[in-house]
C-alpha positions as CSV (number, residue, x, y, z in Angstrom):
1,X,81.4,-61.6,-11.1
2,X,83.7,-64.4,-10.1
3,X,87.4,-63.5,-10.0
4,X,89.9,-66.0,-11.2
5,X,93.6,-66.2,-10.2
6,X,95.9,-68.6,-12.0
7,X,98.9,-69.7,-9.9
8,X,101.7,-71.9,-11.4
9,X,105.2,-71.4,-9.8
10,X,108.5,-73.2,-9.3
11,X,109.5,-70.8,-6.5
12,X,106.9,-71.4,-3.9
13,X,108.2,-68.9,-1.3
14,X,105.3,-67.0,0.3
15,X,102.8,-68.6,-2.1
16,X,100.4,-70.2,0.4
17,X,100.1,-66.9,2.4
18,X,99.5,-65.0,-0.8
19,X,96.9,-67.5,-2.1
20,X,95.2,-67.5,1.3
21,X,94.9,-63.7,1.1
22,X,93.4,-63.9,-2.4
23,X,90.8,-66.4,-1.3
24,X,89.8,-65.2,2.1
25,X,90.2,-61.4,1.8
26,X,89.4,-60.8,-1.9
27,X,87.2,-63.7,-3.0
28,X,89.3,-65.2,-5.7
29,X,88.8,-68.7,-7.1
30,X,92.2,-70.4,-7.7
31,X,93.4,-72.3,-10.8
32,X,96.6,-74.1,-10.7
33,X,98.9,-76.9,-12.1
34,X,101.0,-79.8,-10.9
35,X,103.0,-79.3,-7.8
36,X,101.6,-75.8,-7.1
37,X,98.0,-77.2,-7.0
38,X,99.1,-80.0,-4.8
39,X,100.7,-77.6,-2.3
40,X,97.7,-75.4,-2.1
41,X,95.3,-78.4,-1.7
42,X,97.5,-79.7,1.1
43,X,97.1,-76.4,2.9
44,X,93.3,-76.6,2.7
45,X,92.8,-74.0,-0.1
46,X,90.2,-74.8,-2.8
47,X,91.9,-75.2,-6.2
48,X,90.7,-76.1,-9.7
49,X,93.2,-78.0,-11.8
50,X,93.9,-76.2,-15.1
51,X,93.2,-79.5,-17.0
52,X,89.7,-79.5,-15.4
53,X,89.2,-75.8,-16.3
54,X,90.2,-76.4,-19.9
55,X,88.8,-79.8,-20.4
56,X,92.1,-80.9,-21.9
57,X,94.7,-83.1,-20.0
58,X,98.3,-82.2,-19.5
59,X,100.2,-84.1,-22.2
60,X,103.7,-84.8,-23.4
61,X,105.2,-85.0,-19.9
62,X,103.7,-81.6,-19.0
63,X,105.2,-79.8,-22.0
64,X,101.6,-78.9,-22.9
65,X,99.2,-77.9,-20.1
66,X,98.5,-74.1,-20.2
67,X,98.8,-73.6,-23.9
68,X,95.0,-73.5,-24.4
69,X,92.4,-70.9,-25.6
70,X,90.6,-71.0,-22.3
71,X,93.9,-69.8,-20.6
72,X,95.1,-67.3,-23.1
73,X,91.7,-66.1,-24.1
74,X,90.9,-65.5,-20.4
75,X,94.1,-63.5,-20.2
76,X,94.0,-61.5,-23.4
77,X,90.3,-60.6,-23.6
78,X,89.9,-56.9,-23.5
79,X,87.2,-55.9,-21.1
80,X,86.5,-52.7,-22.9
81,X,85.6,-54.4,-26.2
82,X,82.1,-55.9,-26.6
83,X,83.2,-58.2,-29.3
84,X,86.0,-59.7,-27.1
85,X,83.5,-60.2,-24.3
86,X,81.0,-61.8,-26.6
87,X,83.5,-64.2,-28.1
88,X,84.6,-65.2,-24.5
89,X,80.9,-65.9,-23.7
90,X,80.2,-67.9,-26.9
91,X,83.3,-70.1,-26.4
92,X,82.8,-70.4,-22.6
93,X,86.1,-68.7,-21.7
94,X,86.1,-67.4,-18.1
95,X,88.1,-64.2,-17.7
96,X,91.3,-64.5,-15.6
97,X,92.0,-61.5,-13.5
98,X,95.4,-62.4,-11.8
99,X,98.3,-64.5,-12.8
100,X,101.2,-65.7,-10.6
101,X,104.0,-67.4,-12.6
102,X,107.7,-67.8,-12.2
103,X,109.8,-69.8,-14.6
104,X,111.6,-73.1,-14.7
105,X,115.1,-72.5,-13.3
106,X,116.9,-72.5,-16.6
107,X,119.7,-70.1,-15.4
108,X,120.3,-72.2,-12.3
109,X,120.3,-75.4,-14.3
110,X,123.0,-74.4,-16.8
111,X,125.1,-72.8,-14.0
112,X,125.7,-76.3,-12.6
113,X,128.9,-77.9,-13.6
114,X,128.7,-80.6,-16.3
115,X,125.0,-80.0,-16.9
116,X,123.6,-82.3,-19.6
117,X,122.3,-80.6,-22.8
118,X,119.0,-82.5,-22.5
119,X,118.5,-81.3,-19.0
120,X,119.1,-77.7,-20.1
121,X,116.6,-78.0,-22.9
122,X,113.9,-79.5,-20.6
123,X,114.3,-76.5,-18.3
124,X,113.3,-74.1,-21.0
125,X,109.9,-72.9,-19.9
126,X,107.3,-72.4,-22.7
127,X,103.9,-72.1,-21.0
128,X,105.2,-69.8,-18.2
129,X,106.6,-67.0,-20.4
130,X,103.5,-67.3,-22.6
131,X,101.1,-66.7,-19.7
132,X,103.3,-63.9,-18.4
133,X,103.4,-62.1,-21.7
134,X,99.7,-62.5,-22.3
135,X,98.8,-61.2,-18.9
136,X,101.4,-58.3,-19.1
137,X,100.1,-57.3,-22.6
138,X,96.6,-57.0,-21.1
139,X,97.8,-55.4,-17.8
140,X,95.0,-52.8,-18.0
141,X,92.7,-55.6,-16.8
142,X,95.0,-58.4,-15.5
143,X,97.4,-58.3,-12.5
144,X,100.5,-60.3,-13.3
145,X,103.2,-61.4,-10.8
146,X,106.5,-63.1,-11.5
147,X,108.4,-62.2,-8.3
148,X,107.4,-63.3,-4.8
149,X,108.7,-60.0,-3.5
150,X,105.6,-58.4,-5.1
151,X,103.0,-60.4,-3.2
152,X,102.4,-57.9,-0.4
153,X,102.1,-55.0,-2.8
154,X,99.5,-56.9,-4.8
155,X,97.4,-57.7,-1.7
156,X,97.6,-54.1,-0.6
157,X,96.6,-52.8,-4.0
158,X,93.6,-55.2,-4.2
159,X,92.4,-53.6,-0.9
160,X,92.9,-50.1,-2.4
161,X,91.7,-50.4,-6.0
162,X,92.6,-46.8,-6.9
163,X,96.3,-47.9,-6.7
164,X,95.9,-51.0,-8.8
165,X,96.4,-49.5,-12.2
166,X,99.8,-48.0,-11.5
167,X,100.9,-51.3,-9.8
168,X,99.8,-53.3,-12.8
169,X,101.9,-51.2,-15.2
170,X,105.0,-51.6,-13.0
171,X,104.4,-55.4,-12.8
172,X,104.0,-55.6,-16.5
173,X,107.4,-53.9,-17.0
174,X,108.9,-56.4,-14.5
175,X,107.5,-59.3,-16.5
176,X,108.9,-58.2,-19.8
177,X,112.3,-57.5,-18.2
178,X,112.2,-61.0,-16.7
179,X,111.2,-62.7,-20.0
180,X,113.9,-60.7,-21.9
181,X,116.5,-61.9,-19.4
182,X,115.3,-65.4,-19.5
183,X,115.4,-65.6,-23.3
184,X,118.8,-64.0,-23.3
185,X,120.1,-66.7,-20.9
186,X,118.8,-69.4,-23.2
187,X,120.4,-67.7,-26.3
188,X,123.7,-67.4,-24.5
189,X,123.7,-71.0,-23.5
190,X,122.8,-72.2,-27.1
191,X,125.5,-69.9,-28.5
192,X,128.0,-71.5,-26.2
193,X,126.9,-75.0,-27.4
194,X,127.1,-74.0,-31.1
195,X,128.9,-76.3,-33.5
196,X,129.8,-76.2,-37.1
197,X,130.5,-73.2,-39.3
198,X,128.9,-70.5,-37.0
199,X,132.3,-69.0,-36.1
200,X,130.7,-65.8,-34.7
201,X,128.8,-67.8,-32.1
202,X,131.8,-70.0,-31.4
203,X,134.1,-67.0,-30.8
204,X,131.7,-65.4,-28.4
205,X,130.6,-62.6,-30.7
206,X,127.1,-63.5,-31.9
207,X,125.4,-61.7,-34.8
208,X,122.9,-60.3,-32.3
209,X,124.0,-59.3,-28.8
210,X,121.5,-59.4,-25.9
211,X,122.8,-58.1,-22.5
212,X,120.6,-58.4,-19.4
213,X,121.7,-57.7,-15.8
214,X,119.7,-57.4,-12.6
215,X,120.0,-54.1,-10.7
216,X,122.3,-54.8,-7.8
217,X,122.5,-51.3,-6.2
218,X,121.4,-47.7,-6.7
219,X,124.4,-45.4,-6.4
220,X,124.5,-42.0,-4.9
221,X,125.7,-40.6,-8.1
222,X,128.0,-41.4,-11.1
223,X,131.5,-40.1,-11.7
224,X,130.2,-36.6,-10.7
225,X,127.4,-35.6,-8.3
226,X,125.2,-34.3,-11.1
227,X,125.2,-37.8,-12.8
228,X,122.7,-40.5,-11.8
229,X,124.1,-44.0,-11.7
230,X,123.3,-47.6,-10.7
231,X,125.3,-50.9,-10.5
232,X,124.0,-54.0,-12.4
233,X,125.2,-57.6,-12.4
234,X,127.1,-59.8,-10.0
235,X,129.8,-57.4,-8.7
236,X,128.9,-58.2,-5.0
237,X,129.4,-62.0,-5.6
238,X,133.1,-61.2,-6.0
239,X,133.6,-58.8,-3.1
240,X,132.2,-58.5,0.4
241,X,132.3,-55.1,2.1
242,X,133.2,-55.4,5.8
243,X,132.8,-51.8,6.7
244,X,132.8,-48.2,5.5
245,X,130.7,-45.9,3.4
246,X,128.6,-47.1,0.5
247,X,130.6,-47.8,-2.6
248,X,130.6,-45.1,-5.2
249,X,130.6,-45.4,-9.0
250,X,134.3,-44.4,-9.0
251,X,135.1,-46.9,-6.2
252,X,133.7,-49.7,-8.2
253,X,135.8,-48.8,-11.3
254,X,138.9,-48.6,-9.1
255,X,138.2,-51.9,-7.3
256,X,137.8,-53.6,-10.7
257,X,141.1,-52.2,-12.0
258,X,142.9,-53.1,-8.7
259,X,141.6,-56.7,-8.8
260,X,142.8,-57.2,-12.4
261,X,146.2,-55.6,-11.7
262,X,147.0,-57.6,-8.5
263,X,145.9,-60.8,-10.3
264,X,149.0,-60.7,-12.4
265,X,151.3,-61.4,-9.4
266,X,152.1,-64.5,-7.4
267,X,154.6,-63.2,-4.8
268,X,153.3,-61.0,-1.9
269,X,152.4,-57.8,-3.7
270,X,150.9,-54.4,-2.9
271,X,149.4,-52.1,-5.5
272,X,148.2,-48.5,-4.9
273,X,145.8,-47.1,-7.5
274,X,144.3,-43.7,-8.2
275,X,141.6,-43.1,-10.9
276,X,142.2,-46.7,-12.1
277,X,146.0,-46.1,-12.7
278,X,148.6,-47.7,-10.5
279,X,150.8,-45.2,-8.8
280,X,152.9,-47.7,-6.9
281,X,153.4,-51.5,-7.1
282,X,155.9,-53.8,-5.5
283,X,156.4,-57.5,-4.8
284,X,158.6,-58.7,-2.0
285,X,159.0,-61.6,0.5
286,X,156.4,-60.0,2.8
287,X,153.5,-57.6,2.3
288,X,155.0,-55.1,4.7
289,X,158.2,-54.9,2.6
290,X,156.1,-54.7,-0.5
291,X,154.0,-51.8,1.0
292,X,157.1,-49.8,1.8
293,X,158.4,-50.1,-1.8
294,X,155.0,-49.5,-3.4
295,X,154.4,-46.4,-1.3
296,X,157.9,-45.1,-1.9
297,X,157.0,-44.8,-5.6
298,X,154.6,-41.9,-4.9
299,X,153.7,-40.5,-1.5
300,X,151.3,-37.9,-2.8
301,X,149.0,-39.7,-5.2
302,X,147.9,-42.4,-2.8
303,X,145.9,-39.8,-0.8
304,X,142.3,-40.9,-1.3
305,X,143.4,-43.9,-3.4
306,X,142.8,-47.7,-3.5
307,X,145.1,-50.2,-1.9
308,X,145.0,-53.9,-2.9
309,X,147.1,-56.8,-1.5
310,X,147.2,-60.5,-2.5
311,X,147.8,-62.0,1.0
312,X,146.1,-61.7,4.4
313,X,146.5,-58.1,5.6
314,X,147.8,-58.1,9.2
315,X,147.9,-55.6,12.0
316,X,151.4,-54.3,11.3
317,X,150.6,-53.5,7.7
318,X,147.2,-52.1,8.7
319,X,149.0,-49.7,11.1
320,X,151.3,-48.5,8.4
321,X,148.4,-48.0,5.9
322,X,146.3,-46.2,8.5
323,X,148.8,-43.3,8.6
324,X,147.4,-42.1,5.2
325,X,143.9,-41.4,4.0
326,X,142.6,-44.1,1.7
327,X,139.2,-44.8,0.2
328,X,139.3,-48.6,-0.2
329,X,141.5,-51.5,0.9
330,X,141.1,-54.8,-0.8
331,X,142.5,-58.1,0.5
332,X,141.7,-61.8,0.4
333,X,141.5,-61.7,4.2
334,X,142.0,-59.2,7.1
335,X,143.3,-60.7,10.4
336,X,141.7,-59.6,13.7
337,X,144.5,-57.1,14.5
338,X,144.1,-55.4,11.1
339,X,140.3,-55.2,11.6
340,X,140.9,-53.6,15.0
341,X,143.2,-51.0,13.6
342,X,141.2,-50.2,10.4
343,X,137.9,-50.4,12.2
344,X,138.6,-47.1,13.9
345,X,138.2,-45.4,10.4
346,X,134.5,-45.8,10.1
347,X,134.3,-44.4,6.5
348,X,137.2,-46.6,5.2
349,X,135.8,-49.3,2.9
350,X,137.3,-52.7,3.6
351,X,136.6,-55.2,0.8
352,X,137.2,-59.0,0.9
353,X,137.9,-60.5,-2.5
354,X,135.7,-63.6,-2.2
355,X,136.3,-65.3,-5.5
356,X,139.9,-64.6,-6.2
357,X,141.7,-61.5,-7.4
358,X,142.1,-61.1,-11.1
359,X,139.2,-63.4,-12.0
360,X,135.8,-62.5,-13.5
361,X,134.8,-61.4,-17.0
362,X,136.5,-62.7,-20.1
363,X,134.9,-59.9,-22.1
364,X,134.6,-56.2,-21.7
365,X,131.6,-54.1,-22.9
366,X,131.8,-50.3,-23.4
367,X,129.1,-48.0,-24.6
368,X,129.7,-45.9,-27.6
369,X,127.4,-43.6,-29.7
370,X,124.6,-45.8,-31.0
371,X,125.8,-49.1,-29.5
372,X,128.4,-51.0,-27.6
373,X,131.9,-52.3,-28.2
374,X,132.7,-55.8,-27.0
375,X,136.2,-57.2,-26.8
376,X,138.1,-60.0,-25.1
377,X,139.7,-58.8,-21.8
378,X,143.4,-58.3,-22.2
379,X,144.7,-61.3,-20.4
380,X,147.8,-62.1,-22.6
381,X,151.2,-61.0,-21.2
382,X,153.2,-63.2,-23.5
383,X,156.2,-65.4,-22.5
384,X,159.8,-64.5,-22.0
385,X,161.0,-67.2,-24.3
386,X,158.9,-65.6,-27.1
387,X,160.3,-62.1,-26.6
388,X,163.1,-60.9,-28.8
389,X,166.3,-59.1,-27.8
390,X,166.9,-56.6,-30.6
391,X,170.0,-54.8,-29.4
392,X,173.6,-55.8,-29.4
393,X,173.7,-56.0,-25.6
394,X,171.7,-58.7,-23.9
395,X,169.8,-57.9,-20.7
396,X,171.3,-59.1,-17.4
397,X,169.3,-61.4,-15.2
398,X,168.4,-58.5,-12.9
399,X,167.2,-56.5,-15.9
400,X,165.0,-59.4,-17.1
401,X,163.3,-59.6,-13.6
402,X,162.7,-55.8,-13.6
403,X,161.4,-55.9,-17.2
404,X,159.0,-58.7,-16.6
405,X,157.7,-56.9,-13.5
406,X,157.3,-53.6,-15.3
407,X,155.6,-55.3,-18.3
408,X,152.9,-56.6,-15.9
409,X,152.4,-53.2,-14.4
410,X,152.3,-51.1,-17.6
411,X,149.6,-53.4,-19.0
412,X,147.3,-51.8,-16.5
413,X,148.3,-48.1,-17.0
414,X,146.3,-45.9,-19.3
415,X,147.9,-45.2,-22.6
416,X,150.4,-43.7,-23.4
417,X,152.0,-45.7,-20.5
418,X,155.6,-45.6,-19.3
419,X,156.8,-47.4,-16.2
420,X,160.3,-47.4,-14.6
421,X,161.2,-50.3,-12.4
422,X,164.1,-51.7,-10.5
423,X,163.8,-55.2,-9.1
424,X,160.1,-55.8,-8.4
425,X,159.3,-52.2,-7.5
426,X,157.9,-49.3,-9.6
427,X,160.0,-46.1,-9.5
428,X,158.0,-43.8,-11.7
429,X,154.7,-44.1,-13.6
430,X,153.6,-41.9,-16.5
431,X,150.1,-42.4,-17.7
432,X,147.6,-41.1,-20.2
433,X,149.6,-38.6,-22.2
434,X,149.1,-37.7,-25.9
435,X,152.8,-38.2,-26.6
436,X,154.8,-41.1,-25.3
437,X,157.8,-38.9,-24.6
438,X,155.6,-36.8,-22.3
439,X,154.6,-40.0,-20.3
440,X,158.3,-40.8,-20.0
441,X,159.1,-37.2,-18.7
442,X,156.2,-37.4,-16.2
443,X,157.4,-40.8,-14.9
444,X,160.9,-39.4,-14.5
445,X,159.5,-36.3,-12.7
446,X,157.4,-38.5,-10.4
447,X,160.5,-40.6,-9.5
448,X,162.4,-37.4,-8.7
449,X,159.6,-36.1,-6.5
450,X,159.8,-39.3,-4.6
451,X,163.6,-39.1,-4.3
452,X,164.1,-42.3,-6.3
453,X,167.2,-42.7,-8.5
454,X,166.5,-44.1,-11.9
455,X,170.1,-44.9,-12.6
456,X,170.2,-48.6,-13.6
457,X,166.5,-48.8,-14.0
458,X,164.4,-50.5,-16.6
459,X,161.7,-48.8,-18.7
460,X,158.5,-50.5,-19.9
461,X,156.3,-49.1,-22.6
462,X,152.9,-50.7,-23.3
463,X,153.1,-49.8,-27.0
464,X,155.9,-49.1,-29.5
465,X,158.2,-46.1,-29.4
466,X,157.2,-44.3,-32.6
467,X,160.3,-42.2,-32.5
468,X,163.7,-42.5,-30.7
469,X,162.9,-39.5,-28.5
470,X,161.0,-41.5,-25.8
471,X,163.8,-44.0,-25.5
472,X,166.4,-41.3,-25.5
473,X,164.6,-39.6,-22.6
474,X,164.6,-42.9,-20.7
475,X,168.3,-43.4,-21.3
476,X,169.1,-39.8,-20.1
477,X,167.1,-40.5,-17.0
478,X,169.3,-43.5,-16.2
479,X,167.5,-46.5,-17.7
480,X,169.8,-49.3,-19.0
481,X,167.1,-51.6,-20.5
482,X,163.8,-51.2,-22.2
483,X,160.8,-53.5,-23.0
484,X,158.3,-52.6,-25.6
485,X,156.1,-54.3,-28.3
486,X,158.1,-53.1,-31.3
487,X,156.6,-52.8,-34.7
488,X,157.3,-49.1,-35.6
489,X,158.3,-48.1,-39.1
490,X,161.2,-46.4,-37.2
491,X,162.2,-49.5,-35.2
492,X,165.7,-49.4,-36.7
493,X,166.2,-45.8,-35.5
494,X,165.0,-46.7,-32.0
495,X,167.2,-49.8,-31.9
496,X,170.2,-47.7,-33.0
497,X,169.5,-45.1,-30.3
498,X,169.5,-47.9,-27.8
499,X,172.7,-49.4,-29.1
500,X,174.4,-46.0,-29.2
501,X,173.7,-45.6,-25.5
502,X,174.5,-49.2,-24.5
503,X,170.9,-50.1,-23.6
504,X,169.5,-53.6,-24.0
505,X,166.0,-53.7,-25.5
506,X,163.4,-56.4,-25.8
507,X,160.5,-56.6,-28.2
508,X,157.5,-58.5,-27.0
509,X,155.4,-58.3,-30.1
510,X,152.3,-57.6,-27.9
511,X,150.6,-54.3,-27.4
512,X,148.6,-53.3,-24.3
513,X,146.7,-50.1,-25.2
514,X,144.2,-48.9,-22.5
515,X,141.8,-46.2,-23.6
């Protein structure tokens, strides 16, 4: 019996070689459309135009060409049902055994700057997804290919028919994953273009959420060795790995946190993180000076940590960093001297931030029992002119500088978060405690361990002080100024505690919880 293959692709990589194999090695007759048919004919392959096969011309500027019973009947006919086969015979519908289709480049079209809405609409493929879905539904009998990477596997399976069934099932899954992603891209684009009363669409939170990502990398394991894991999406478009071991699940989390943190700062800045929490951050006139101050905050936690800088990392700083064990170093660039120094540590992961530190997603998605939570990423620090001094004493200029620096850092510390600073340097960081006063005590203890004096320091809290105890602990440690959101029912008590101890205190009106 004659075997038919229908080929209609926008991505023509490897198509001629694949079609040649179908014809010469496996005896297929080819059906095709438009540019695909022209290419195959130019390469000397026998091709029947779909319009000749169906007896119906392409119409409406090609919008209608494969939407025909002779196409979909040939794809959907069940070979194990006599009535299907009889209906195909009566209506002169040849069975189609193999389909190769990839879709109009909708995603690429809408990614272009200033794309016209009409152009986006014309790049919504209708016939392609329809053929793919028909063939994938009937994959017991039809081989369906939507990715040129599968051409070799198909030719190999046609030569070893006992393997064809398993391959067809895998290819059908690939098709439905592809069409789901394609439809989701169209939905996201149309949501972004929404006008009128559909506020949910306009705000970026549609009534139905569809998330689709391509698998970027299989990971050795998740947070722990007994957990399987994989990376999906475009992470590697933002970072280039120059050397070192394969990135782990935890590395990727830390790198993301490091990029968001360092993106808050304009001056030369170094941040050291461990388990997504900053353990030392400093800004200075040079990266080397910033490194000394950041590392001085905590000389124990950086072991096995992540270091990120927002300027070119040079040989001198690389030499200083090389004295301790680190997992990952992130920079916009590494100069040749730095690469020579750090290249001696073969397992050390060096990452170039390709698209700018602090950029990327405007929303965050987290899995919960039975679904996901979606929120805007916390990008709002607030402005000094909008902050309110609530104590009798006004902050000094130096205290303002330290407060604004500490406010940036504590935004990236897990709650409850307390950060002590002086100038543009962290002195002590307390993270993730159930009581805010405990975070304050830990930050004081860490500063003491590092030999840093908190006298004259500033304390930043990412959320309100619910009781005076946390502020009192900070004052007893030597803090002279505090910055916090305010909003507690006991604000008056907290303000009185500050006034009684001569502290200046600023309310920002903005909270930065991190769970």
